[in-house]
C-alpha positions in Angstrom: 0.0 0.0 0.0 1.4 3.4 -0.9 -0.7 5.5 1.6 -2.5 4.3 4.8 -4.2 6.5 7.3 -5.8 5.3 10.5 -7.9 7.5 12.8 -6.7 10.8 11.5 -7.9 13.7 13.6 -7.2 17.4 13.1 -8.8 20.3 15.1 -8.5 24.0 14.6 -9.4 26.7 17.1 -10.9 29.7 15.4 -11.6 32.3 18.1 -14.1 30.7 20.4 -15.0 28.1 17.8 -13.5 24.6 17.6 -13.5 23.1 14.1 -13.0 19.3 13.8 -11.6 19.3 10.3 -10.8 15.6 10.4 -12.6 13.3 12.8 -11.2 9.8 12.5 -10.3 9.3 8.8 -9.2 5.9 7.5 -7.9 5.9 3.9 -5.9 3.3 1.8 -4.5 4.2 -1.6 -2.6 1.6 -3.5 0.6 2.1 -5.4 -0.2 3.0 -9.0 -3.8 4.0 -8.2 -5.5 7.1 -9.5 -7.9 8.2 -6.8 -10.0 11.3 -6.2 -10.7 12.9 -2.9 -14.0 14.7 -3.1 -16.3 16.7 -0.9 -18.0 20.1 -0.6 -16.2 23.1 0.8 -15.5 22.7 4.5 -15.7 18.9 4.3 -12.1 18.4 5.4 -10.7 17.3 2.1 -8.1 20.1 2.0 -6.9 19.3 5.5 -6.6 15.7 4.4 -4.6 16.7 1.3 -2.2 18.7 3.5 -1.5 15.7 5.7 -1.2 13.3 2.8 1.2 15.7 1.1 3.3 16.0 4.3 2.5 19.7 4.6 0.9 19.2 8.0 0.6 16.5 10.7 -2.5 15.1 12.4 -3.3 15.7 16.0 -4.2 12.1 16.4 -3.9 8.9 14.3 -1.2 7.5 12.0 -0.2 8.1 8.4 2.0 5.5 6.8 3.6 6.6 3.6 5.4 3.9 1.6 5.9 1.9 4.7 7.1 4.8 6.9 5.2 6.4 9.7 5.3 10.1 9.0 2.6 11.2 11.5 5.0 12.8 14.0 8.0 13.9 11.9 9.5 17.3 12.3 9.1 20.1 9.7 12.5 19.4 8.2 11.9 15.7 8.0 8.5 16.3 6.3 10.2 18.6 3.8 12.7 15.8 2.9 9.8 13.4 2.4 8.0 15.9 0.1 11.1 16.5 -2.0 11.8 12.9 -2.5 8.4 11.3 -2.9 5.7 13.8 -3.7 5.0 16.2 -6.7 2.4 18.9 -6.2 0.1 20.4 -8.8 -2.1 23.4 -7.8 -5.1 25.1 -9.2 -3.3 28.5 -9.4 -0.2 27.0 -11.1 2.2 28.7 -8.6 4.8 29.6 -11.3 7.3 32.4 -10.8 6.3 35.1 -13.4 9.9 36.3 -14.2 11.3 32.9 -14.9 10.9 31.0 -18.1 9.0 27.6 -18.3 12.4 25.9 -18.2 13.6 27.9 -15.3 10.4 27.2 -13.3 10.8 23.5 -13.9 14.5 23.5 -12.9 13.9 25.1 -9.5 13.2 21.9 -7.4 16.4 20.4 -8.8 18.5 23.4 -8.2 17.3 23.6 -4.6 18.4 20.0 -4.3 21.8 20.6 -5.8 21.3 18.5 -8.9 23.9 19.1 -11.5 21.7 17.7 -14.3 18.9 20.2 -13.6 18.7 21.7 -17.1 18.5 18.3 -19.0 16.0 16.9 -16.6 13.8 20.0 -16.9 13.9 19.8 -20.7 12.9 16.2 -20.5 10.0 16.9 -18.2 8.7 19.7 -20.4 8.9 17.4 -23.4 6.9 14.8 -21.5 4.0 17.2 -21.0 4.1 18.4 -24.7 5.9 21.7 -24.2 9.3 21.1 -25.8 8.8 24.1 -28.0 7.8 26.5 -25.2 10.7 26.2 -22.8 11.9 29.8 -23.2 8.4 31.3 -22.7 7.4 33.3 -19.6 4.2 32.2 -17.8 2.4 35.3 -19.1 3.2 34.2 -22.7 1.5 30.8 -22.1 -2.2 29.8 -22.1 -3.8 28.5 -18.9 -3.4 25.0 -20.1 0.2 25.4 -21.0 0.9 27.0 -17.6 -0.7 23.9 -15.9 1.5 21.7 -18.1 4.6 23.6 -16.9 3.4 23.1 -13.3 3.0 19.3 -14.0 6.4 19.2 -15.5 7.8 20.9 -12.4 5.9 18.3 -10.2 7.4 15.3 -12.1 11.0 16.6 -12.7 12.1 15.0 -9.4 10.6 11.7 -10.4 8.2 11.4 -7.4 6.2 8.2 -6.8 3.1 10.3 -5.9 1.4 13.2 -7.8 -0.9 15.2 -5.6 -3.1 17.6 -7.6 -5.4 20.1 -5.9 -8.2 21.2 -8.2 -5.9 20.9 -11.2 -8.6 22.0 -13.7 -10.2 24.7 -11.6 -8.9 27.6 -13.6 -9.3 26.0 -17.0 -12.0 25.7 -19.6 -13.7 22.4 -20.0 -11.8 21.3 -23.1 -8.4 22.2 -21.6 -9.4 20.6 -18.4 -10.0 17.3 -20.1 -6.6 17.5 -21.8 -4.9 18.0 -18.4 -6.9 15.1 -16.9 -5.8 13.0 -19.9 -2.2 14.0 -19.2 -2.4 13.0 -15.5 -4.0 9.7 -16.6 -1.0 9.0 -18.9 1.4 9.8 -16.0 -0.6 7.4 -13.9 -0.3 4.7 -16.5 3.5 5.1 -16.3 3.3 3.9 -12.7 2.9 7.0 -10.6 0.2 7.1 -7.9 -2.0 10.1 -8.7 -4.4 11.7 -6.1 -6.8 14.4 -7.3 -8.5 16.7 -4.7 -11.6 18.1 -6.3 -15.2 19.2 -5.7 -16.0 18.6 -9.4 -17.9 15.3 -10.0 -16.7 15.2 -13.7 -13.1 15.4 -12.6 -13.6 12.8 -9.9 -15.2 10.5 -12.5 -11.9 10.4 -14.4 -10.3 8.5 -11.6 -10.6 4.8 -10.9 -11.8 5.4 -7.3 -13.5 8.2 -5.4 -13.0 8.8 -1.6 -15.8 11.1 -0.4 -15.2 13.3 2.6 -18.1 14.7 4.5 -17.9 16.5 7.9 -14.4 15.4 8.5 -15.1 11.7 7.9 -15.0 9.3 4.9 -18.6 9.0 3.7 -20.2 5.7 4.2 -19.6 3.3 1.3 -16.1 4.6 0.5 
């Protein structure tokens, strides 16, 4: 199993209000699976995504990632896990506007001290169909092309897991389907892909849906 959670709980204190964002979540996602985590706003899916992506830790429960319990690791340890095992794709692309597509994709490798950063970034951009747009700035690219750059940046470190948060949210329907098809191809190459979405049509592109409601996995999932 690639990901296993048992009894995840996460609570936030907002003024005088206590919010139980996660209230005992058990989730299993197999290696090579393409799964969607769905639910309405406020359901807890974003909190679950942050924990699965090692951006946060639970208050209670365990999270086993590729056989390792990462539930109580320090911030530095979590950062190391993220850099080695997880690629992130966000709705807003998160590209640096003054850097070219190639330079944006290079960044994770440069931070890691990789000497082959340029060649690896070129290969990643070719993989997502942007071999002829490497020198373009984000402002010179369409929304779909910017998301492809973001996906190239996510896969350039060759992570086992791709975690995509509303990856089609800023795209028209045709471009959104193209991005989902690209994620499907990356999944078919062996990567575990997890989509976080409130869009039923996006969730339907995955082999399995995990529905979160009121901080819990909805009955039947």
